[in-house]
C-alpha positions, 0 to 999 in steps of 0.5 A: 405187503409193506408190513411184511417187507419191513418185518422180514428186513428189520427184525433180523437186522435189529436182533443181530445188532442186539446180539452184538451189543449184548455180547460185547457188554458180557465181555466187558462186565463178566468175561474179561474178569477173573473167573470165580475161585473154587473154594468148595468141591461138592460132589459132582455126578456126571450123567451120560445118557447113551443110546447105541453108543458102542462106538463112542462111549469108551472115548468119552469115558477116557476123556472124563477119567482125569478131570481137574476136579477131586470129587466126582463120579460118572453115571452112564445110563444105557437107554435101551440100546439095541447094539452092545453099548451095555456090554462095552460099559460093563467091560469098562467098569474095572478100568474106570473107578469113577464109573457106575452104570444104569441099565434101562430095558426100553428106549424112553428118551434122554430126559427119562435117562437123565431122570433115572441117573439123578435118582442114583446120583450122589452129587449135589451138582449134576453135569450132563454130557453127551455120549460123543462129547469131550469135556475139557479137563478144567471145565468143572473148575469154571462151572462149580464155583457158580454154585458155591459162590457165597455172594450169588451162588445160592440162587444159581440153578444151572450153568451152561457151558460152551459147546465147540465143534470138533469135526471140521471135515465138510462144508456143513460141519464148518458152517455149523462151527461158525453157527455155534459161535454166532447163534449159540455163544453170542446169543447166550452172552446177550441173554445172560446180560438181559437176565434170562437164558432161553436154553442151556446146552444139553451137550454140556450143562451143570445143574444144582440137584436141589433146583431140579427137584424144586421144579419136578425134574425134566419133562419126559414127554418133550423132545428138547429136555434142555429147553424145557428144563431151562424154562421150568427152572426160570419159572421157579426163579432159579438163575441160569448162568453161561460160562464160556470158559467151560468147553465141551468138544462135540460132533455135529451132523455132516449129512444134510438129511441128518442135519435136517432131522436134528433141526426138526427136532430142535424146532419142534421141541422149542415150539412144544416148550413155548406152547406148554409155557404160554401161561407166562404171559398171564403172570406179571411175576414171570415178566422177565421171561417175556423177551425170551418167549416173544423172541421165539414167537417172532422167529417163527412169525418171521419164517412165515412172513418170509415164505409169503414174501418169497411167493409174492416176489416170485409172482412179481418176478414172472410178471416183470416187476423189478427185484433190485429192492429185494436184492439190496435188502438181502445183501444188507442183511447178509452183511449184518449177519457176517458182522455178527459172525465175525464178532462172535468168532473173534470173541470165541477165538480166545478158546478156539485158536483156529476159529477165525481161520474158518470164518470164510465158511460163514459166507454160506450161512445167509445164502443157504442156512437161513432158508433151510432153518426157515423151512424147518420152522414152517414144517415144524409148526403144523407138525408140532401142533397136530402131533399129540405125543403120548408117553416118552419122547424117545430118541435115536442114535445121531449122525456121527459125521463123515469122519467119525473114525478120525474125529475121536482124536480131534478136539480139546486144547491140544487141537482146538487151541 
């Protein structure tokens, strides 16, 4: 019982401190320095995997037509859409000179769509962007130099950008706005300092084509292609960079059940990747991946311990045991969490000027969101272990938010900054 209490309390407290310190080191060593100069302009192929995206794809292409980069193409892959996505894309061919289309007969998943996009691509660098996301005009100016830098670029396999939430009309979306700063941006800064990034952000990422070919491309039978390809690249000793100045404005779920489904997919996909790559612990050459794997294992273990402790605490409560020790510990963890969120939002406010003004919504994260994520982990572990998938990991059209009709005009520097 004492072990459970200590682990449930100290693990998030210690990791929060690590994320904060690591992010501040990243700021001092990397982020405050001048960005790498663009000395070469290799061909860039922007891959957009589409499944039932007829309502969003034109806005995304409109955003991509005038990027601050001279040498790029756009490849939209229609992955077996059941709406008129392909017809919309075909009508846009004359309007967007950079655009090319790949038509898939059946829904075979995002990883398979990207796979076929790569096969027809001309670029040395491939950029993955979601079909409902807006890439900032100067994003390629920050991402491409990581590959072309003569001192360290040769071993760079991928550069992950900085996803920003653009729909901010509901409590759930505002909590996720805070979460993306703290749980994604902050941890990527720290992981980069430690040497290994756990996952690129599939919504905004650049790959070296040669690196993808070296690790045999995406695993098309896994739910989270971005997590899986990150591990494959790093197992082949390719470097993964985080570029916070490369912004991409995206939509997040605003309905609870859609958020639940998204987090189930993320968690199940992460467990799948961890299980598939469990052999890293048997190879000393892959020791730099140990912290990433151990942290993911501990996160799942924490959810299990939290559930056991909650059950025991509930039983003790009905038997008249005092709950004050649990109360003060939970309050301390909530305080640490809020400090982490505030640090993250101050760091990211350089790119999103309205971020700090939304910091009040972070108070809901430790009160509600922690428990939602813990239940997602608890449900996903047995479901992933006992659910053996044969064939492709297919997908469905995601939740576009309660304010989709207005969100297409939001985001970008004109709004976010």
